[in-house]
N, C-alpha and C positions, 0 to 999 in steps of 0.2 A: 485649440483646446478650450473647454468651457471655463469661464472666469469664476464660476461658483465653486467654493471649496467642497470637497468630498470628505465627509466625516467618517472615519474608521474607528470603531470601538473594539478593543481586544480585551476579552474577559479572562483574567488570570486567577489562579488559586494555588494553595499550597501543594507542591509536587508537580506543578506544570513544567513541561519540557522547555528549556530556555530557547532552543533552536526553533521550536514551534511558534514561539513569540517573535524572535528576532528575524527569522527567515522572511516571513511575509512583510514585516515592518521594513526591512531593508529594501525589498522590492518596491514598496510604496515610496520610501524615501528616495531611492534612486530615480523613480519616475518624477518626483518633485524637482530633482536637479535638471530634468529635461523639460520642465514647464508645467507639469501637473500640479495639482494643489490638494494633496491628501492631508487631512488634519487627523493625526493619530492620537487617540485617547486610550490609555491603559487603565482598566477598571478592575475592581474585585467586588465580590458580592457584599462584603462588609465595608468596603471603602478603605480598608487597611492594607499595608504592604504585605506581600506574600513571600514565601521562600520557594525557589524553584527546585527541581529534582537534583540539581548540582550543588545545592546549598547556597547559591547566590540569591540575595534578596532582590526583589523587584518592587520598586516604588510605583505607586499608582496615582492616578489623577482624582480618584474618588470612587463612589459606588455607581450603580446603574442610573440613578437619578441625575447624575452629572451629564449623561449623554442619552437622553430618552428616545431619540429618533435618529440613530446613525444611518448613513447611507449604506455602509457595510459593517456587519457585525461578525467578528472572527472569534471562534472558540477553539483555542489550541488544545493539544492533547498532553498526556503525562502518564507515567507508569502507574500512578495511583488508580487509574481506571483502565480496565474493568475489574481490577482486583478487589476494590472496595465499592460499596454502593454509592451512587451519586448522592451527595447531601441535598436535603430539601432546600437549603439556602441557595446552593449553586443552581439547582434546577429552577427555582423561582426567579433568580437573577437572569438566567438564560431566557426564560419565557418573557420577562419584562423587556429585555433589550431586543429580542426577536420581534416582539409585537409591533415595535415602531420602526424596524429596520427595513431598508429597501431590499437588501439581500443578506442571507445568513450563510456563513461558511465555517466548516470545522476542519481541523488538521488532525490526522492520526486518530487517537482514541477520543478526541473531542466529540466524535460521532456518538459515543456512549452518553455523553452529557446531553446532546441534542435529542437522542432517543429517550432518555429519562424525562426530558421536558415535553415529550410528545410531539416534537417537531419533525420527526422522520416518518411518522405513521403514513403508510400507503405510498411512500416515496422510494426511489432508487437511491442507494448510498454505498459508500465504501469506507474502509479504514485500513490500518496496517495489516499486511497479509497474515501475521501471526494470530490475529484476533477477529478475522472476518467471520469465522464460523461461530464464535461466541456472540458477535453482534447479531447474527441471524437467529441464533437460538434465543437470545434475550429479548429480541424485538421481532417476532415472527411476521408482523405487518410490514416490515421493511424489506425491500427487494435488494439484497446485498450483492454487489458486483465485486468479487474478490480480486480480480486482476486489474481493475482500473487504477490509474494514477490519480485521477479525480473524476467525480461524477457531478453533473448538474441536473437537477430536477426542478424546473421552474426557477424560483428565486433562492433555492437551497442548494448549496455546494458542499460536498464532502471530499476529503482527499486521503491518500494513503499515508504511510509513515513519514514523519520528520521532514526530510527535504522535499517531500511532495507538496508541502505547504508553499514552497517557493514556486513550484509548477502552477499551483492553483492561483497564487497571487499574480503571476505573470498573465494567466488567462483573464483574471479580473481587470488588470491594467489594459490588456488588449481590448476587452469588451468596452472599457471606458474611453480609450484613446487611440485604438487602432494597432495594427500589427507592427508598424514601424517603431512606435514608442516601446512596445513590449520587447521587440527584438533588440533595440538599443539597450534596454535595461538588462536583458539576458547577457548581452555581450559585456557590459560593464561588470556584471557579477560573475562572469566566466562560467555560465551554466547553459544547458541546452534550453532553447525556446520551447521545444517540444521533444522530449526524449522518446526514442524508439522503443516499442514494446511495452508490455504492462509490468506490474510489480512482481509477477511470477519469476522474472529473471533475478530478483533479489532474495527469493525465498530459499529456505533450507531444503536439502533433498529429502524425498520421502516424507512429506508432511503428514502429520497425524499419527495416531497410535499404531503399533504393528497389528496385523490381522489377529483376530481372536482364535481362529481355527488353527490347530497344530499343522494341518495339511498346508494351509496357505502360508504359514510362517516358514515351513520347510521349503516351499518354493522360493520365498525371498532369499533364504540362505543358499539354495542351490544356484540361483541366477547370480547372486552377488559373488559367490566363490568362483564361478566360471561363466562370466557374461557372454563370452563368445561361443559357448557350447550350444548343443542342440536343445532348444527349450520350446519346441512346438507343443500345442495343447495335448496331442497324442503322446508325445515323449514324456511330458510332465505327469500325465495321468498314469502312464505305465510305471514310472518311478514310485508313485504313491500308491500303486495297486488300486486305482480307482478307474471307473469308466470316464472317458472324455465328457460325457453328458453330466455325470455327477460332479466332476471338477468344475465345469462351466456353471452349474447351478450354485455351487459354493461361492464362486466369485461374484455372481450376480446378487445373491442374497446378502453377502456380507460387505462387499466393496462396490457394488453397482457397476462392475466393469467385466471385461472378458479376460481369460488367461493371457491371450496374446497382447492385449493392451497393457496389462499389468507388467508383463515381462519387458515390454517396450519402455514403460515408465522407469523401471529399475535401470535399464541400459542408458536411458536418457540422463538420469542422475549421475551415473558413473561417468558418462561422457563429459558432463559439466565439470565434475571433479578433475578429470584428466586435463581438460582445457585450463582449469585453474592452476594445475601443476606445470603448465608450459608445453604440453604435447601439441603437435599440430592437429588440425581438425581431422585430417585424413587418418592419422595414427589413433586419435581418440575414438573415431568411428569404428576402426578395426578392433581395438582393445575392448571396447564396450559391447561388441557383438553385433554392430550394424553391418549389413551386407555391403554397404558402400558409403562414401561421403555424402552422396546425394540423398540417401535414406536418412542420414542424420540431419542434413540440412532441412528436409521436409518436416521432421519432428520439431526442430528449433523454430521454424516458421510458424507451425501450428501452435506451439506452446508459448513461445516468447515473442513472436513477431519480429525476430532479428536473426541474422545469420550466425553460425558458430564463431566465425572470425570476429564479428562485432562483439559478441558476448565475451570472447577471450580478451579483447583489447580493454574492456571495462573492468574485468575482475581478476586478471592473472596476477598483477602486481601493482603496487602504488609507487614503486621506485622508477625514477627516470634514468635512462642510460644514455651515454654519449654526451 
């Protein structure tokens, strides 16, 4: 390992998520116990202590001038953004620290602060799955990747929600000290070195608002009430007294998809819920309207990059048995 210390600056603010700060800090701290030399400085725009989203106060080492050229600059997230506009003071402090940093990283909604500071323009980025659409709308020059756990674009790194900051920090440690050190850190913290799948596996079913068209809302109700029923485009069109061509046009204009793919998405969400409840993958496939387990497995592989059984092991229960 390099003998030169690696300076990490973490910029905090009122309402910051405590785990967004502590998660990456613990990764760097554990790497230090294995021989790395990360020097962590916690800063605020004003140089004063802040209050986290949990109400716990966070003492800081000072303002941006205390660490003008960090090797790594981390911007954690918090529920305050994107609900409120990023303050000018925070955006200025972010630009000041980023200007001298070797690399810049955000956790969760910290991407909105980087965006407000102009640091994501023309770059690829991600954030928590709940707010990826808003990030894209607020910063149209940013190429948002909604399913990524973390994204690297040059020396700029962004990550998904909360614990994804740990994934990102592990990647940074691996970049600095190699896979063996990063793997040992992950083992010590009892986390995956690289979790399978993207963040879609953590998202709520049927994201986004319901369809505006009464016809399309009716289809949602029909499929949800009887997912294993016959819901081919022709059958749906007949139930709604529409031509298949008209129904397909409605789907493309409002939802940018096809009737068949929309029905599949509803069945997929139902299957996930059934797996959460403890049904076997084969039973979930049948109850959700898939013709076979293999059909369900293909959809899981496409949407989540994991198998139904792997998804179930992660989300069915937090209780240990035996």
